[in-house]
C-alpha positions in Angstrom: 0.0 0.0 0.0 1.3 3.5 -0.8 0.3 6.9 0.4 -0.8 9.6 -1.9 -1.4 12.4 0.6 1.9 14.3 0.2 3.6 14.4 -3.1 6.6 16.5 -4.4 6.3 19.2 -1.8 2.5 19.6 -2.4 0.5 19.2 0.8 -3.1 18.3 0.9 -5.6 17.8 3.7 -6.5 14.4 2.1 -4.4 11.4 3.1 -5.1 8.7 0.5 -3.7 5.2 0.3 -3.9 2.8 -2.6 -3.9 -1.0 -2.8 -4.5 -3.4 -5.6 -8.2 -4.1 -6.2 -9.6 -7.6 -5.3 -12.8 -9.4 -6.2 -14.5 -8.2 -3.0 -14.1 -4.6 -4.2 -16.2 -5.2 -7.3 -19.6 -4.0 -5.8 -18.0 -0.8 -4.6 -16.2 -0.2 -7.9 -19.4 -0.8 -9.9 -21.3 1.7 -7.7 -18.5 4.2 -8.2 -18.6 3.7 -12.0 -22.3 4.3 -12.0 -22.0 7.5 -9.9 -19.2 8.9 -12.0 -20.0 7.6 -15.5 -23.8 7.2 -15.9 -24.5 10.7 -17.0 -21.7 10.7 -19.6 -22.6 7.2 -21.0 -26.3 8.1 -21.3 -25.5 11.4 -23.0 -23.2 9.6 -25.5 -25.7 6.8 -26.2 -23.5 4.1 -24.7 -25.0 1.2 -22.8 -25.4 1.4 -19.0 -26.3 -2.2 -18.5 -24.8 -4.1 -15.5 -23.0 -6.5 -17.9 -21.4 -3.6 -19.8 -20.3 -1.9 -16.6 -18.8 -5.1 -15.3 -17.0 -5.7 -18.6 -15.5 -2.1 -18.5 -14.5 -2.6 -14.9 -12.9 -6.0 -15.5 -10.9 -4.8 -18.5 -7.3 -4.7 -17.2 -8.5 -5.3 -13.6 -4.9 -6.1 -12.8 -4.2 -2.4 -13.2 -6.9 -1.3 -10.8 -6.1 0.2 -7.4 -8.7 1.1 -4.7 -8.1 4.4 -3.1 -8.8 4.5 0.6 -9.1 7.3 3.1 -9.2 6.6 6.8 -9.6 2.9 6.0 -12.7 3.4 3.7 -12.7 2.9 0.0 -13.3 6.3 -1.7 -12.0 5.9 -5.3 -10.5 4.1 -8.1 -7.1 4.5 -9.8 -6.4 2.6 -13.0 -2.9 2.8 -14.4 -2.0 0.9 -17.5 1.4 1.0 -19.2 1.3 -0.3 -22.7 3.0 1.8 -25.4 2.4 4.9 -23.4 1.1 5.8 -19.9 -2.6 6.0 -19.5 -4.3 7.1 -16.2 -7.9 7.0 -15.1 -8.9 8.2 -11.7 -12.3 8.4 -10.2 -13.2 9.5 -6.7 -16.6 9.7 -5.1 -16.7 13.2 -3.6 -13.0 14.3 -3.9 -12.3 14.3 -7.7 -10.8 17.8 -7.8 -8.5 17.2 -4.9 -7.1 13.9 -6.4 -6.6 15.5 -9.8 -4.7 18.3 -8.2 -2.4 15.7 -6.5 -1.9 13.8 -9.8 -1.1 17.0 -11.7 1.3 18.1 -9.0 3.1 14.7 -9.1 3.8 14.6 -12.8 7.5 14.9 -13.6 8.7 18.0 -15.5 
């Protein structure tokens, strides 16, 4: 588990930890996807069926980390390194704060 609360001299009131996702995290991660993606998927005409959500979540599940705050799951971080680095982050109520941390931690 690693901490994401203090990065490269940038301090934040939010102390996040990450750990690899496991099967027991799937219900939380599906709920989080629904909260963060339903509106976008509906607007774009994409399917919001349970099977499609599960398929999207399980794609590269080995790259999924659960973000935790004070011992409770609060978000998802999916990092996949193929030819280039891709990053997907989703948090329930703290999206802006996490994105600020991620931007601040980018090299260069």
